[in-house]
Wavefront OBJ file of the C-alpha trace (Angstrom):
o trace
v 106.512 2.323 6.268
v 103.047 3.682 5.510
v 100.357 3.978 8.313
v 98.020 1.406 6.881
v 100.769 -1.008 6.393
v 101.858 -0.778 10.049
v 98.372 -1.233 11.174
v 98.138 -4.460 9.095
v 101.428 -5.773 10.394
v 100.404 -5.025 14.067
v 97.126 -6.964 13.500
v 98.978 -9.871 11.885
v 101.394 -10.044 14.713
v 98.546 -10.352 17.144
v 97.076 -13.180 15.051
v 93.924 -11.317 14.250
v 91.978 -11.508 11.049
v 90.111 -8.629 9.342
v 86.856 -10.394 10.277
v 87.887 -10.523 13.931
v 88.449 -6.729 13.821
v 85.029 -6.193 12.018
v 83.310 -8.213 14.700
v 84.978 -6.317 17.552
v 84.585 -2.869 16.026
v 81.422 -3.243 14.025
v 83.322 -1.534 11.169
v 82.697 -3.088 7.661
v 85.539 -5.178 6.354
v 85.860 -2.903 3.103
v 86.685 0.003 5.419
v 89.284 -1.990 7.419
v 90.979 -3.142 4.135
v 90.849 0.535 2.833
v 92.459 1.815 6.051
v 95.141 -0.927 5.862
v 95.826 -0.165 2.209
v 96.175 3.554 2.883
v 93.170 4.400 0.833
v 91.772 6.982 3.266
v 89.507 8.631 0.569
v 87.397 5.313 0.481
v 86.551 5.713 4.220
v 83.497 7.832 5.350
v 84.515 11.256 6.252
v 84.726 13.282 9.413
v 84.123 11.718 12.761
v 83.479 8.322 11.291
v 86.919 7.977 9.746
v 88.528 8.869 13.113
v 86.172 6.680 14.934
v 87.048 3.744 12.734
v 90.856 4.278 13.361
v 90.225 4.586 17.215
v 88.177 1.397 17.329
v 90.826 -0.448 15.357
v 93.603 0.806 17.607
v 91.715 -0.120 20.791
v 91.072 -3.730 19.540
v 94.805 -4.121 18.779
v 95.670 -2.469 22.063
v 97.876 0.337 20.550
v 98.426 3.689 22.079
v 95.799 6.007 20.728
v 97.449 9.415 20.932
v 100.663 8.622 18.924
v 98.860 6.531 16.226
v 96.116 9.119 15.734
v 98.747 11.841 15.107
v 100.415 9.525 12.526
v 96.970 8.918 11.027
v 96.406 12.596 10.581
v 99.872 13.147 9.120
v 99.260 10.315 6.636
v 96.050 11.891 5.638
v 97.683 15.243 4.934
v 100.509 13.487 3.048
v 97.972 11.687 0.898
v 96.503 15.079 -0.062
v 93.498 14.930 2.091
v 92.565 17.792 4.343
v 92.984 17.559 8.086
v 90.138 15.370 9.375
v 89.344 17.797 12.167
v 89.161 20.572 9.542
v 86.801 18.430 7.529
v 84.510 18.044 10.463
v 84.208 21.824 10.803
v 83.523 22.221 7.036
v 80.873 19.610 7.194
v 79.348 21.249 10.203
v 79.421 24.723 8.686
v 77.704 23.371 5.453
v 75.019 21.658 7.515
v 74.394 24.829 9.379
v 74.208 26.923 6.235
v 71.868 24.511 4.488
v 69.650 24.243 7.653
v 69.108 27.964 8.014
v 67.119 28.353 4.758
v 64.420 25.808 5.592
v 63.129 27.365 8.854
v 62.445 30.619 7.169
v 59.973 28.891 4.733
v 58.510 27.075 7.748
v 58.120 30.314 9.566
v 55.806 31.608 6.794
v 53.451 28.642 7.162
v 53.697 28.766 10.980
v 52.891 32.472 11.035
v 49.881 31.884 8.735
v 48.680 29.174 11.179
v 48.987 31.552 14.089
v 46.982 34.327 12.321
v 44.278 31.773 11.549
v 44.021 30.500 15.132
v 44.062 34.094 16.484
v 41.220 35.016 13.964
v 39.239 31.940 15.039
v 39.758 32.815 18.783
v 38.718 36.426 18.162
v 35.480 35.256 16.402
v 34.710 32.836 19.099
v 35.330 35.452 21.828
v 33.005 37.978 20.026
v 30.319 35.349 19.683
v 30.692 34.489 23.345
v 30.414 38.060 24.424
v 27.276 38.681 22.320
v 25.651 35.562 23.935
v 26.803 36.376 27.444
v 25.249 39.919 27.172
v 22.023 38.341 25.824
v 22.382 39.959 22.514
v 21.572 38.120 19.383
v 24.257 37.344 17.009
v 22.291 39.038 14.125
v 20.519 42.396 14.746
v 16.970 41.625 15.577
v 15.325 44.336 13.336
v 16.647 42.450 10.349
v 15.071 39.150 11.490
v 11.687 40.752 12.225
v 11.633 42.574 8.881
v 12.164 39.314 7.008
v 9.423 37.655 9.218
v 6.952 40.491 8.731
v 7.293 40.526 4.969
v 6.709 36.814 4.901
v 3.741 36.954 7.119
v 2.392 40.088 5.242
v 2.506 38.432 1.945
v 0.918 35.203 3.091
v 1.611 31.842 1.785
v 2.744 31.857 -1.863
v 0.472 29.461 -3.729
l 1 2 3 4 5 6 7 8 9 10 11 12 13 14 15 16 17 18 19 20 21 22 23 24 25 26 27 28 29 30 31 32 33 34 35 36 37 38 39 40 41 42 43 44 45 46 47 48 49 50 51 52 53 54 55 56 57 58 59 60 61 62 63 64 65 66 67 68 69 70 71 72 73 74 75 76 77 78 79 80 81 82 83 84 85 86 87 88 89 90 91 92 93 94 95 96 97 98 99 100 101 102 103 104 105 106 107 108 109 110 111 112 113 114 115 116 117 118 119 120 121 122 123 124 125 126 127 128 129 130 131 132 133 134 135 136 137 138 139 140 141 142 143 144 145 146 147 148 149 150 151 152 153 154 155 156
């Protein structure tokens, strides 16, 4: 007898409906029906699939260890990879796709750091000039402009 069919029979022997299982586990009815039909490919992958089965088994009061082994065997027989292996594949794909994005962010972050350092350096230089009572612009330049304006008189 198939794994899903045995689960369905165990549920029916306890007088529970699919809706009762759904309410207790918070697993959608379509997933419970797919599990009972042996349509494991219709279930979400990885830890979700295993979590659904564990929740279902707990509601029925069935021994988890032996039933989970049977579930994994049923998955392999139906042509699906081992659920535990699928979790690692998904994890590895997420790690791989997640590594390229920070490099792009690093460029923007580095540019921001350079701009902040430049602004701090400029502020430090201005502060030093003011603290030592020096003008920010060389004084001869200012007086040359002033002299030339005074020497020429008002332009009218």
